C-alpha positions in Angstrom: 71.0 90.1 85.4 69.7 88.3 88.5 67.6 86.1 86.2 70.7 85.0 84.2 72.7 84.3 87.3 69.9 82.1 88.7 69.6 80.2 85.4 73.3 79.7 85.3 73.2 78.3 88.9 70.5 75.8 87.9 72.4 74.8 84.7 75.6 74.3 86.8 73.7 72.1 89.3 72.4 69.9 86.5 75.9 69.6 85.0 77.3 68.7 88.4 74.6 66.0 88.7 75.6 64.5 85.4 79.3 64.6 86.3 78.6 62.7 89.6 76.5 60.1 87.9 79.2 59.5 85.3 81.8 59.4 88.1 79.9 56.9 90.2 79.3 54.7 87.2 83.0 54.7 86.3 83.9 54.1 90.0 81.6 51.1 89.9 83.1 49.7 86.8 86.7 50.2 88.0 85.9 48.5 91.3 86.8 51.2 93.8 88.5 49.5 96.7 86.8 48.9 100.1 88.3 47.4 103.3 89.2 43.7 103.1 86.5 41.3 104.2 83.7 43.3 102.6 81.6 41.1 100.4 80.7 41.9 96.8 77.1 42.4 97.8 78.1 44.8 100.5 80.2 46.8 98.0 77.2 47.1 95.7 75.0 48.3 98.6 77.5 50.9 99.7 78.0 52.3 96.2 74.2 52.6 95.8 74.0 54.5 99.2 76.7 56.9 98.0 74.8 57.5 94.8 71.5 58.1 96.7 73.1 60.6 99.1 74.7 62.5 96.3 71.5 62.7 94.3 69.6 63.9 97.4 72.1 66.7 98.0 71.9 67.8 94.4 68.1 67.6 94.4 68.1 70.0 97.4 70.5 72.3 95.6 68.3 72.4 92.5 65.1 72.9 94.6 66.6 75.9 96.5 67.9 77.4 93.2 64.4 77.0 91.6 62.7 78.6 94.6 64.9 81.6 94.4 64.2 82.0 90.7 60.4 81.7 91.1 59.9 84.0 94.0 57.4 86.8 93.1 58.7 89.9 94.8 55.4 91.8 94.6 53.8 89.6 97.2 54.3 90.2 101.0 55.5 87.7 103.6 57.7 85.7 101.1 61.0 84.6 102.7 64.0 85.5 100.6 67.6 84.6 101.3 69.0 87.7 99.7 68.2 91.2 101.1 65.4 93.0 99.2 66.2 95.8 97.0 64.4 98.9 98.4 63.4 101.3 95.6 63.0 105.1 96.2 59.4 105.9 97.1 57.7 108.2 94.7 54.7 108.7 97.1 56.2 108.8 100.6 52.9 110.3 102.0 50.6 107.8 100.4 49.1 105.3 102.9 49.2 102.7 100.2 53.0 102.4 100.6 53.2 102.7 104.4 53.7 98.9 104.8 53.8 97.6 101.3 55.6 98.0 97.9 59.2 98.6 98.9 60.4 96.5 95.9 58.3 98.1 93.2 59.9 99.9 90.3 59.0 103.5 89.7 56.7 102.5 86.9 55.0 100.0 89.1 54.6 102.5 91.9 52.9 105.0 89.5 50.5 102.3 88.3 49.8 101.1 91.9 49.1 104.7 93.2 47.0 105.5 90.2 44.8 102.5 90.7 44.6 103.1 94.5 43.2 106.6 93.9 40.6 105.2 91.6 39.4 102.3 93.8 40.5 103.0 97.3 42.3 99.7 97.6 45.3 98.0 96.1 43.9 97.0 92.7 47.5 96.7 91.4 48.2 93.8 93.8 44.7 92.4 93.3 45.4 92.0 89.6 48.4 89.8 90.4 46.8 87.6 93.0 45.1 84.3 92.1 41.4 84.5 91.7 41.0 81.4 93.9 43.6 82.4 96.5 43.3 80.4 99.8 42.3 82.5 102.8 42.9 81.5 106.4 40.1 79.7 108.2 39.1 82.2 110.9 36.2 80.2 112.3 36.0 79.2 115.9 37.1 75.6 116.2 33.6 74.7 117.5 32.2 75.7 114.2 34.1 72.9 112.5 32.2 70.3 114.5 28.7 71.5 113.7 26.4 69.4 111.6 23.9 71.2 109.4 20.7 69.8 108.0 21.1 67.8 104.7 18.2 69.8 103.2 18.8 73.6 103.3 17.1 76.5 101.4 18.6 77.6 98.1 20.4 80.9 97.9 20.7 83.8 95.4 23.8 85.9 96.0 23.6 89.5 95.0 26.9 91.5 94.5 26.5 95.3 94.3 29.1 97.4 92.7 30.0 100.6 90.9 33.3 101.0 89.2 34.9 98.1 91.1 38.2 96.6 90.0 37.5 93.7 87.6 39.8 91.3 89.4 38.0 92.1 92.7 34.6 91.1 91.1 36.1 88.0 89.6 37.6 86.9 92.9 34.3 87.5 94.7 32.4 85.4 92.1 35.0 82.6 92.2 35.1 82.5 96.0 31.3 82.2 96.1 31.3 79.3 93.5 34.2 77.5 95.3 32.8 77.8 98.8 29.0 77.4 98.3 27.6 73.9 97.8 26.6 73.6 94.2 23.1 72.3 94.9 22.4 75.3 97.2 23.7 78.1 94.9 20.9 79.1 92.6 22.4 82.1 91.0 24.9 85.0 91.4 23.3 88.4 90.5 25.7 91.2 89.6 24.2 94.6 90.0 26.1 97.3 88.1 25.0 100.7 89.4 25.9 102.4 86.1 29.6 102.0 86.2 31.7 103.8 83.6 34.9 101.7 83.5 35.6 99.8 80.2 36.8 96.6 81.8 33.4 96.1 83.4 31.9 95.7 79.9 33.3 93.1 77.6 36.1 91.8 79.8 33.6 91.1 82.6 31.1 89.6 80.1 33.9 87.3 78.8 34.5 86.1 82.4 30.8 85.4 82.7 30.9 83.4 79.5 33.8 81.4 80.9 31.9 80.7 84.2 28.8 79.6 82.2 30.9 76.9 80.6 31.2 75.2 83.9 27.9 76.4 85.5 25.4 77.4 82.7 23.2 80.3 83.5 24.7 80.8 87.0 25.4 84.5 86.7 22.7 87.2 86.0 23.8 90.7 85.3 21.6 93.8 86.0 22.8 97.2 84.9 21.2 100.5 85.9 20.7 103.1 83.1 21.7 105.8 85.6 23.5 105.8 89.0 20.8 105.0 91.6 22.9 104.3 94.7 23.5 101.4 97.1 19.9 101.3 98.4 18.3 101.0 95.0 21.0 98.5 93.8 20.1 96.2 96.7 16.4 96.5 95.7 17.3 95.6 92.1 19.2 92.5 93.2 16.4 91.4 95.5 13.8 91.8 92.8 15.8 89.6 90.3 16.5 86.8 92.9 14.6 83.5 92.6 16.0 81.3 95.3 14.5 80.7 98.8 17.1 83.0 100.4 18.7 86.1 99.1 22.1 87.2 100.4 23.1 90.8 99.6 26.8 91.4 99.6 29.3 94.0 98.5 31.3 93.0 95.4 34.6 93.6 97.2 34.3 90.5 99.4 35.6 86.9 99.3 33.4 84.2 100.6 35.2 81.7 102.8 34.8 78.0 103.4 31.5 77.1 105.0 30.1 80.6 104.8 26.6 79.7 103.5 25.5 76.7 105.5 25.3 78.5 108.9 23.2 81.3 107.5 20.9 79.0 105.6 20.5 76.7 108.7 19.3 79.6 110.9 16.8 80.7 108.2 15.6 77.2 107.8 15.0 77.0 111.6 13.2 80.4 111.6 12.3 82.1 108.3 11.7 85.5 110.1 15.3 85.9 111.2 17.6 88.2 109.1 21.2 87.0 109.5 24.6 88.5 108.9 28.0 86.8 108.7 31.0 88.1 110.6 33.2 90.3 108.4 36.9 89.7 108.5 39.0 92.7 107.4 40.9 92.6 104.1 43.5 95.4 104.5 43.3 97.8 101.6 47.1 98.0 101.1 48.5 94.4 101.1 45.1 92.6 101.0 46.0 90.3 103.8 43.1 89.1 106.0 42.7 90.0 109.6 40.3 88.0 111.8 37.6 90.1 113.4 36.0 89.1 116.7 32.3 88.5 116.6 30.3 91.6 117.5 26.7 92.8 117.3 25.8 95.6 114.9 24.4 98.8 116.4 24.1 102.4 115.5 24.1 105.9 117.0 21.3 108.4 116.7 22.7 109.7 113.4 22.1 106.1 112.2 25.7 105.5 111.5 26.6 101.8 112.0 28.9 100.7 114.8 30.2 97.5 116.3 29.3 96.7 119.9 29.2 93.9 122.3 26.5 91.2 122.2 24.0 91.1 125.0 25.2 89.6 128.4 23.2 86.4 127.7 25.5 85.6 124.7 28.7 86.5 126.5 27.8 84.2 129.4 27.8 81.2 127.0 31.5 81.8 126.3 30.9 80.1 122.9 31.8 82.2 119.8 30.2 79.6 117.6 26.7 80.6 118.7 24.5 83.2 116.9 23.9 86.4 118.7 21.0 88.8 118.6 21.8 92.1 117.0 20.0 95.5 117.1 20.9 96.2 113.5 22.7 94.8 110.4 25.7 96.4 108.7 24.5 96.0 105.1 25.7 92.5 104.3 22.9 90.1 105.2 20.8 87.1 104.2 17.0 86.8 104.5 14.2 84.5 103.5 13.1 86.1 100.2 9.4 85.6 100.9 9.6 87.0 104.4 11.4 90.0 103.1 8.6 90.6 100.7 6.0 90.2 103.4 7.4 93.0 105.5 7.8 95.4 102.6 11.1 94.4 101.0 13.7 97.2 101.0 12.5 100.8 101.2 12.5 102.3 97.7 12.4 105.8 99.2 15.9 105.6 100.5 18.5 107.4 98.4 22.2 106.7 97.4 23.8 105.5 100.7 23.2 105.2 104.4 20.5 104.2 106.8 18.8 101.6 104.7 20.4 98.8 106.7 19.3 100.3 110.0 15.8 100.9 108.6 15.6 97.2 107.6 16.7 96.0 111.0 14.4 98.2 113.0 11.4 97.2 110.7 12.3 93.5 111.1 12.4 93.7 114.9 9.2 95.8 115.1 7.2 93.8 112.6 7.6 90.2 113.7 11.2 89.2 113.0 14.7 89.4 114.5 18.3 90.0 113.5 21.3 87.8 114.3 25.0 87.7 113.6 26.2 84.2 112.9 29.9 83.9 113.8 30.4 80.5 112.1 29.8 82.3 108.8 32.8 84.4 107.8 33.1 86.8 104.8 36.4 88.6 104.1 35.6 92.3 103.3 37.9 94.9 101.9 37.8 98.1 104.0 38.5 100.9 101.5 40.8 103.7 102.5 38.4 106.0 100.7 35.2 105.8 98.6 36.2 107.5 95.4 32.7 107.4 93.9 31.1 109.3 96.8 33.4 111.6 98.7 30.7 113.2 100.9 28.1 110.8 102.1 26.7 113.1 104.7 23.8 114.7 102.6 22.3 111.3 101.6 23.0 109.8 105.0 21.3 112.7 106.8 18.3 112.7 104.5 17.8 108.9 104.8 18.2 109.1 108.6 15.4 111.7 108.8 13.2 109.5 106.6 13.7 106.5 108.9 13.0 108.7 112.0 9.8 109.9 110.5 8.4 106.5 109.8 9.7 104.3 112.6 11.0 106.2 115.6 7.8 107.8 117.0 8.5 110.4 119.6 12.2 109.5 119.6 12.7 110.8 116.1 13.8 114.1 117.6 17.1 112.4 118.6 18.0 112.0 115.0 17.5 115.7 114.4 19.7 116.4 117.5 22.4 114.1 116.3 22.6 115.8 112.9 22.2 119.3 114.5 19.1 120.0 112.5 16.2 122.1 113.8 13.1 120.1 114.8 10.9 122.2 112.6 11.3 123.7 109.1 14.6 121.9 108.3 13.9 122.0 104.6 15.1 118.5 103.9 12.9 116.5 101.5 12.6 112.9 102.8 10.2 111.8 100.1 6.7 110.4 100.4 6.4 108.3 103.6 2.7 107.7 103.5 2.9 104.2 102.0 5.5 103.1 104.5 3.4 104.3 107.4 0.4 102.4 106.0 2.7 99.3 105.9 3.5 99.9 109.5 -0.2 99.9 110.4 -1.0 96.9 108.2 1.7 94.7 109.8 0.7 95.9 113.3 4.3 96.7 114.1 5.3 97.4 117.7 6.2 101.0 118.9 9.8 102.1 118.9 9.8 102.2 122.7 9.4 98.4 122.7 12.6 98.3 120.6 14.5 100.4 123.0 13.3 98.4 126.0 13.8 94.9 124.6 16.3 95.1 121.8 18.6 98.1 122.3 18.4 99.2 125.9 21.9 100.7 125.8 20.7 103.5 123.4 20.5 106.7 125.5 17.1 108.4 125.1 18.3 112.0 125.8 15.0 112.7 127.5 16.1 115.7 129.5 17.8 117.8 126.8 16.6 121.4 126.5 18.7 122.8 123.7 21.5 121.9 121.3 23.7 123.3 118.6 26.4 125.9 118.6 26.7 128.2 121.7 27.4 131.9 120.9 28.0 135.0 123.0 25.9 137.9 121.8 28.9 140.2 121.8 30.6 138.1 119.1 28.2 136.0 117.1 30.8 135.1 114.5 32.5 132.9 117.0 31.3 129.8 118.8 32.4 127.8 121.9 34.6 125.0 120.7 36.0 121.9 122.5 39.6 123.0 121.6 42.6 120.8 121.0 42.2 117.0 121.5 43.8 115.6 123.5 43.2 118.5 125.9 40.4 119.8 128.1 40.3 123.6 127.6 37.3 125.0 125.7 38.1 127.9 123.3 36.2 130.5 121.3 36.7 129.8 117.5 35.1 131.1 114.3 31.9 129.3 113.8 32.0 126.2 111.5 29.0 124.4 113.0 30.7 121.0 113.0 30.9 118.5 115.9 33.7 120.2 117.9 31.3 123.1 118.4 28.1 121.2 119.1 26.9 122.0 122.6 24.0 120.6 124.7 22.2 121.9 127.7 19.9 119.6 129.8 17.4 120.0 132.6 20.1 119.0 135.2 22.1 122.1 134.3 24.9 120.3 132.6 26.5 121.7 129.5 28.2 119.2 127.1 30.7 120.6 124.6 32.1 118.8 121.6 29.3 116.4 120.8 27.0 114.1 122.7 27.2 110.3 122.9 24.3 108.1 121.9 24.9 105.2 124.3 24.5 104.8 128.1 27.9 103.1 128.3 29.6 106.2 127.1 30.2 109.5 128.9 30.1 113.1 127.6 32.4 116.0 128.6 30.9 118.6 130.8 31.8 122.3 131.3 33.3 122.8 134.7 34.2 125.9 136.8 37.4 124.8 138.6 36.6 127.2 141.4 39.7 129.3 141.1 41.5 131.0 138.2 39.7 132.1 135.1 40.1 129.0 132.8 37.1 126.7 132.4 37.7 123.0 131.8 36.0 120.0 130.2 35.7 116.9 132.4 34.2 113.5 132.0 30.7 114.0 133.3 30.5 110.9 135.3 33.8 111.6 137.0 32.9 115.2 137.5 29.7 114.1 139.3 31.6 111.6 141.4 34.2 114.2 142.4 31.5 116.8 143.1 33.0 119.3 140.7 31.2 122.6 139.8 29.5 121.3 136.7 25.9 122.7 137.0 24.8 125.9 135.4 21.8 128.2 135.4 21.1 129.2 131.8 18.1 130.8 130.1 18.2 131.4 126.4 19.5 134.9 125.7 20.8 135.4 129.2 23.9 134.7 131.3 25.4 131.3 132.0 26.0 131.2 135.7 27.6 128.4 137.7 25.2 127.2 140.4 28.0 126.6 143.0 30.4 129.4 142.4 28.0 132.0 141.1 30.6 133.0 138.5 29.8 133.4 134.8 31.0 131.9 131.5 32.0 135.0 129.5 34.4 136.1 126.8 37.2 138.6 126.8 39.8 139.8 124.3 43.1 138.1 125.0 46.6 139.6 124.8 46.4 139.2 121.0 43.3 140.2 119.0 41.6 136.9 119.6 38.8 136.4 122.1 38.8 133.6 124.7 36.3 131.9 127.0 36.9 132.6 130.7 35.1 132.2 134.1 34.8 135.5 135.9 32.4 137.6 138.0 29.3 138.2 136.0 29.3 141.4 133.9 26.0 140.9 132.2 27.0 139.0 129.0 24.4 136.8 127.4 24.5 133.6 125.3 22.3 131.8 122.8 22.2 128.1 121.9 21.3 127.3 118.3 18.2 125.1 118.7 15.6 124.8 121.4 13.8 121.6 122.2 11.6 123.4 124.7 11.6 127.0 125.8 13.9 127.7 128.8 
């Protein structure tokens, strides 16, 4: 009905325009009177002015009517004069519809939610967006004034995917073609890690054929015969690349204007530097782009990637257009293809997902290269709400982390075991054959990992004085473990053992007991067990503040014996509460004993 009303409005406006034209012509012919003394020439001019003003008003009326009729209500941030019609939400608990989709019909909501569960982002909206949509330019203004060399290395762009939405892949390809100078873009390599969705077969091939009409042979497609994971997919892309530089990206990205030249210029200046763009965030629900500030890429001892500040030298420049040294790389990067081969390419022993980017960065730094983030290069990257193809990444991440530790971390490899709460010996996790990678390390005369800690990543805490780690159990009730309790909150509890982070405890040579995990960086603080000195309830306090305030935070503890506060001489013990549950208390020692799960050294 709205469509017919709008069309009727436009038809009425056209009829009104015709009526006025006829009226003005008739008025002209009949010689509509003007005040005495006005010349014939002035009469003509005034009549023409009246006609022009009338036409302008009608043109605006038609333009407004046309805008109303052409507004696409599926897209956000579109001004509309009439109030939107809000449909009942079929999925009120779905995060997809928290800020988007009020005007979708029930049928459209079902389609959007179904696609969201498959892909982890709004494929419904993606299918309706232009492939060449214009993104905001998020570069620092100083980037726009930079001049790059006329002659730069050529680039092969690798896009990795498994069961990605077709429109997402198309948009990634189109954005790369649009925003990469033609003479620099050698090829786009699509690596399909054995996807199973039909639209990634013939429909994608049809799109490739269409692209080849304008750029013959630009796109190569590599398909695995079985699912091999992200690590192996990156290797496949690198092996098929032929350009001077290879850039390995996710397929759920959009390249932005000027993304390639800053990366290529840095590699031209130093072929041993591995570079990363800054990732702007594409929101999974409405696909709008949020500018991210430039950060270095780091990791914790579990080898999970994190963002963190650049070194003080970069911050002092107060110039976001300058590249910054980075301890690691998030996984989207560009490197000189020859240099990458010289240092061993990508580790074929890594499996599925996780740690391969940290492994590459550590190896680059130790074996003669460096890693940088280049803020003048921006790539928009969709952050999925969930990864539907791999719901639990922990097993492969843990296995890969142990492999990296064994090859590159020397005596500090124990910290990876601690972070994953794995025993130092007889952990039973197969990390594959590492002999060839260790030979590579010797051949390249790579530096020891301590050099990396001292010169590249000094903020990483070395955990030198830890004595034991894991769950903490009272021998009276070994089915239950000390737990950090509710967060926010600072009261430790006794809870049935599940061996996850809230129950991870650590005891060090200073007599401190951390509960609820341990932080990997010197700029963070842990939570220490404290005897408040009165009452029976222990607390968890920020260790740095507890030390500053001289709280009772130091304990005597030997494996299989009591935990005694050094200052108060009271013990950490358990008692049965008013209900059937046991609770952790501080009281006069009654002879109870404790065991911590893993020992680093006997104590």
